C-alpha positions in Angstrom: 211.8 -67.6 76.4 212.3 -65.7 79.7 214.6 -67.0 82.4 212.8 -67.9 85.6 214.4 -66.1 88.6 213.7 -66.5 92.3 214.8 -63.5 94.5 215.2 -64.8 98.0 215.1 -62.4 101.0 214.3 -62.4 104.7 215.5 -65.1 107.0 216.2 -65.7 110.7 218.4 -62.7 111.1 218.5 -59.4 113.0 218.8 -57.8 109.5 215.5 -59.4 108.3 213.7 -56.2 107.6 216.7 -54.7 105.7 216.8 -57.8 103.6 213.1 -57.3 102.6 214.0 -53.8 101.3 217.1 -54.9 99.4 215.3 -58.0 98.0 212.4 -56.0 96.6 214.7 -53.4 95.1 216.5 -56.3 93.3 213.3 -57.9 92.2 212.0 -54.7 90.6 215.3 -54.0 88.9 215.2 -57.3 86.9 214.2 -56.6 83.3 210.7 -58.0 82.8 211.4 -58.5 79.1 214.2 -61.0 80.0 213.1 -62.5 83.2 210.1 -64.1 84.9 211.0 -63.0 88.4 209.1 -63.6 91.6 209.7 -63.2 95.4 210.7 -66.1 97.6 210.4 -64.8 101.1 212.0 -66.6 104.1 210.2 -65.9 107.3 211.9 -65.5 110.7 211.0 -69.2 111.4 212.5 -70.3 108.1 209.3 -70.9 106.3 209.2 -70.2 102.5 206.4 -68.1 100.9 205.7 -66.8 97.4 203.0 -64.7 95.8 202.3 -61.3 94.3 201.4 -59.8 97.7 205.1 -60.2 98.6 206.2 -57.8 95.9 205.3 -54.6 97.8 207.1 -53.6 101.0 204.0 -51.9 102.5 202.3 -55.3 102.7 204.9 -56.5 105.2 203.7 -53.9 107.8 200.9 -56.4 108.7 203.0 -59.6 108.5 200.2 -61.9 109.7 197.8 -60.8 106.9 200.6 -60.7 104.3 201.6 -64.3 104.9 198.0 -65.5 105.1 197.5 -64.2 101.6 200.8 -65.6 100.4 201.5 -69.2 99.4 203.7 -71.3 101.6 205.9 -73.6 99.6 208.7 -76.1 99.8 211.5 -76.4 97.2 212.0 -79.6 95.3 214.9 -80.2 92.8 213.4 -81.2 89.4 216.7 -81.9 87.7 218.9 -79.9 85.2 219.2 -77.1 87.7 215.5 -76.4 87.9 213.7 -76.2 91.2 210.0 -76.5 91.7 207.9 -74.7 94.2 205.4 -77.1 95.8 202.5 -76.0 98.0 203.0 -76.9 101.7 201.1 -78.6 103.1 200.3 -80.4 99.8 196.6 -80.1 98.9 194.5 -83.2 98.4 193.1 -81.7 95.2 194.3 -79.1 92.8 197.7 -78.1 91.6 200.6 -78.8 93.9 203.4 -77.2 91.9 202.9 -73.5 91.8 206.0 -72.5 89.8 209.7 -73.2 89.2 212.9 -71.3 88.8 216.3 -71.9 87.1 218.4 -69.4 88.9 218.3 -67.9 92.4 219.4 -64.5 93.6 219.9 -64.4 97.3 219.5 -60.9 98.7 219.8 -61.8 102.4 221.8 -60.1 105.2 223.3 -61.5 108.4 223.6 -64.7 110.3 221.7 -67.9 109.3 221.4 -66.8 105.7 224.2 -64.6 104.3 226.9 -66.5 106.3 226.8 -69.5 103.9 223.7 -71.2 105.3 221.4 -70.3 102.5 224.1 -70.9 99.9 224.6 -74.4 101.2 220.9 -75.1 100.8 221.0 -73.8 97.2 224.0 -76.0 96.6 222.0 -79.0 97.8 219.2 -78.1 95.4 221.6 -77.9 92.6 220.3 -74.6 91.3 222.6 -71.8 89.9 222.7 -68.9 92.3 224.2 -65.5 92.2 226.9 -64.2 94.6 229.4 -65.7 96.9 229.6 -69.5 97.5 229.5 -71.2 100.9 233.1 -70.7 101.8 233.5 -67.1 100.8 230.2 -66.3 102.5 231.2 -67.9 105.7 234.7 -66.3 105.8 233.4 -62.9 104.8 230.8 -62.9 107.6 233.2 -63.9 110.3 235.2 -60.7 110.9 238.1 -62.5 112.6 238.5 -65.1 109.9 238.3 -62.4 107.3 241.1 -60.5 108.9 243.2 -63.6 109.1 242.7 -64.4 105.4 243.3 -60.8 104.3 246.4 -60.4 106.4 247.8 -63.6 104.8 247.1 -62.0 101.4 248.9 -58.8 102.3 245.8 -56.6 102.6 246.0 -54.1 105.5 243.6 -54.8 108.4 243.6 -53.7 112.0 244.8 -56.2 114.5 242.1 -57.5 116.8 241.2 -59.9 119.6 238.2 -62.1 120.0 236.5 -63.3 123.2 233.8 -65.8 123.9 230.7 -65.0 125.9 231.0 -67.9 128.5 234.6 -67.1 129.4 233.9 -63.4 129.7 230.7 -63.7 131.7 232.4 -66.1 134.1 235.4 -63.9 134.8 235.3 -60.5 133.0 238.2 -58.7 134.8 241.1 -60.5 133.0 239.5 -59.8 129.6 238.9 -56.2 130.4 242.5 -55.8 131.7 243.9 -57.5 128.6 241.9 -55.1 126.3 243.1 -52.1 128.3 246.8 -53.1 128.3 247.2 -54.6 124.8 244.8 -52.4 122.8 244.1 -49.4 124.9 241.2 -46.9 124.7 239.3 -46.0 122.6 238.3 -49.4 121.3 235.5 -50.7 119.0 233.6 -53.7 120.2 231.5 -55.7 117.7 229.9 -59.1 117.3 232.1 -61.3 115.1 229.5 -62.4 112.6 226.9 -59.6 112.2 226.5 -56.8 109.6 224.7 -53.5 109.3 226.6 -52.2 112.3 224.3 -54.2 114.6 225.7 -54.5 118.2 228.8 -52.3 117.5 229.9 -49.8 120.1 232.8 -47.5 120.9 234.3 -47.4 124.4 236.8 -45.0 125.9 236.7 -46.1 129.5 236.0 -49.2 131.6 232.4 -48.5 132.2 231.6 -48.0 128.5 233.7 -51.1 127.7 231.6 -53.3 129.9 228.5 -51.9 128.4 229.8 -52.4 124.9 230.8 -56.0 125.6 227.4 -56.8 127.1 225.7 -55.3 124.0 227.8 -57.3 121.6 227.4 -60.5 123.5 223.6 -60.1 123.4 223.8 -60.6 119.6 226.6 -63.2 119.3 228.7 -65.7 121.3 231.9 -64.2 120.1 232.9 -60.6 120.0 235.8 -58.8 118.3 237.7 -55.9 119.9 240.0 -53.6 117.9 241.4 -50.1 118.4 239.4 -47.2 117.2 240.9 -45.2 114.3 241.4 -41.5 115.2 240.5 -38.8 112.6 238.2 -41.4 111.0 236.9 -41.4 107.5 234.9 -44.3 106.2 235.2 -45.2 102.5 233.1 -47.8 100.7 233.8 -49.5 97.3 231.9 -52.3 95.6 233.3 -55.0 93.5 231.5 -57.0 90.7 232.8 -60.2 89.1 234.5 -63.4 90.1 237.9 -65.0 90.4 238.6 -64.6 86.7 237.7 -60.9 86.4 236.5 -58.3 88.8 235.9 -54.6 88.6 235.6 -51.9 91.2 232.8 -49.3 91.5 233.3 -45.6 92.3 234.0 -44.9 96.0 231.6 -43.3 98.4 232.2 -41.5 101.8 229.2 -41.7 104.2 228.5 -38.2 105.5 229.3 -37.6 109.2 231.3 -40.8 109.5 233.7 -39.5 112.1 232.3 -42.3 114.2 231.3 -45.9 113.1 227.9 -45.7 111.5 225.0 -47.2 113.4 222.2 -49.4 112.1 219.9 -46.3 112.3 222.4 -44.2 110.4 222.4 -46.7 107.6 218.7 -47.7 107.3 216.4 -45.4 109.2 217.3 -42.0 107.7 214.0 -42.0 105.7 212.0 -43.6 108.5 212.1 -46.9 106.7 210.2 -45.7 103.7 211.0 -47.4 100.4 209.5 -47.5 97.0 211.2 -48.5 93.8 214.9 -47.9 94.4 214.6 -45.7 97.5 215.2 -46.8 101.0 217.8 -49.2 102.4 221.5 -48.3 102.0 220.5 -46.2 99.0 219.0 -43.6 101.4 222.2 -43.0 103.4 223.7 -39.6 103.1 227.0 -39.8 101.3 229.5 -38.2 99.0 229.5 -40.2 95.8 232.1 -40.2 94.3 234.0 -39.6 97.4 236.3 -36.6 97.6 239.6 -38.3 98.4 243.3 -37.2 98.3 245.2 -37.8 95.1 245.7 -41.4 94.4 243.6 -42.7 97.2 240.6 -43.6 95.0 242.8 -45.9 92.9 244.4 -47.4 96.0 241.0 -48.2 97.5 239.7 -49.7 94.3 242.8 -51.9 93.9 242.5 -53.1 97.5 238.8 -53.7 97.1 239.4 -56.0 94.2 242.3 -57.7 96.0 240.1 -58.3 99.0 237.3 -59.7 96.8 239.6 -62.2 95.1 241.5 -63.1 98.3 238.3 -64.3 99.9 237.1 -66.1 96.8 234.0 -63.9 96.3 231.7 -63.8 93.3 228.7 -61.6 92.3 228.7 -58.2 93.9 230.2 -57.3 97.3 231.0 -54.1 99.1 234.2 -53.5 100.9 234.3 -50.9 103.7 237.5 -49.1 104.6 238.8 -47.1 107.5 241.1 -44.2 106.9 243.0 -42.0 109.3 242.6 -38.5 107.7 245.9 -37.2 109.2 248.3 -40.1 108.6 246.6 -41.3 105.4 246.6 -44.9 106.7 244.0 -47.2 105.2 242.6 -50.5 106.4 239.9 -52.9 105.2 237.2 -52.9 107.9 234.9 -55.5 106.5 233.3 -57.0 103.5 229.6 -57.2 102.8 229.2 -60.3 100.7 225.6 -59.3 99.9 225.6 -55.5 100.5 222.5 -53.5 101.3 220.6 -52.5 98.2 223.3 -54.6 96.3 225.2 -51.3 96.2 223.3 -50.4 93.0 223.9 -46.7 93.7 227.7 -47.2 93.5 227.3 -49.0 90.1 224.9 -46.4 88.7 227.5 -43.7 89.6 230.0 -45.8 87.6 227.7 -46.0 84.6 226.2 -49.5 85.3 222.4 -49.3 85.6 220.7 -51.4 88.2 219.1 -53.6 85.6 222.5 -54.3 84.0 223.9 -55.1 87.4 221.2 -57.7 87.8 221.9 -59.1 84.3 225.5 -59.6 85.2 224.7 -61.4 88.5 222.5 -63.8 86.6 225.2 -64.4 84.0 227.8 -65.0 86.7 225.5 -67.5 88.4 225.2 -69.6 85.2 228.9 -69.3 84.5 229.7 -70.8 87.9 227.2 -73.6 87.3 228.8 -74.5 84.0 232.2 -74.6 85.6 230.8 -77.0 88.3 229.5 -79.3 85.5 233.0 -80.0 84.4 234.0 -81.3 87.9 233.9 -84.9 89.1 231.7 -85.5 92.1 231.7 -89.3 92.1 234.4 -91.9 92.7 233.9 -95.4 91.5 234.8 -98.0 94.1 233.6 -101.3 95.5 233.8 -100.3 99.1 230.3 -101.6 99.8 230.8 -104.9 98.0 231.7 -106.8 101.2 228.8 -105.4 103.2 225.5 -107.3 103.4 222.3 -106.2 105.1 221.9 -104.0 108.1 224.3 -106.0 110.2 227.0 -106.0 107.6 229.0 -103.3 109.4 229.5 -105.2 112.6 233.1 -105.5 113.4 234.1 -103.7 110.2 236.2 -101.1 112.1 239.1 -102.7 113.9 
């Protein structure tokens, strides 16, 4: 009997379209002999849709027509980790339940989904799901909290400062002066909780710094500022597993990454085309495996696994590093708890086919659910015994 799998993608995020590409790549990589997989699309207004029309990326070009042909649903827990898809609004006649699933694979990027929001919803539904849990997703998305956690764990990260939009907009000069005196040019300015290089800018003077701060604040209420690494080389490495066991992929070096890669560099190199496994992060020009100095590959892989475990991650994540080519210094830049294209290209280079990667994610989801089943979530007490009726709480707190 096939395992029923829902692949979730989309969401109210600036990385919405990227998620559609990644989600469909994952959907088609699932072995149809093992899984009964279907798309579960989250629109930008947080409505859920399913249907065969959502299986092809070209159908999303006319979003209105696509969603009109799809089936809007709501999710209802049916017990034993199974979730039913119920038509919404419910029809007066005919079938209300259009399907069900027993494991979810979130392939979402950015705020309001990847940051733990969607994981919390799946936790409430009681369904097994692949990838990071609520806490590791939230910490991994917040670049400042991530740095704090990794620094505590002994993982090298660049020091940084954070600023809030209201304080900066009210009185920007002290903030600008602090950045100039305590960090110095050039600096990198980025939203604290976005991915895919959205809103990231480099500044080497006051005018560009103001522009970079305005850009970052247009995407988030908090921004992070850190020094720019000279002689920059970017190195990426994916990790697969959980707290018990995790392995690192091969390393990659994005081509032309002497500057921080932009959103366009990562996702628009092929004009947004995708079919099968093409498109998304898989279309980025790269050296894979990366041509690194002796011993650096092993160092990156060890730090990637250490980062993954320090943040409590599970499933597949990609850790991005910054390297100074001249000094050899290495820092963790960020973690992508649900990387673009699920970093399948890094695993294929390591001898793990995309379909096997998906198999492992499903197995990890069920493993975590079994572990949760052994935990206690109730506590017997008679705390309500002395309360009677709606007015029974009056005067209870003294």
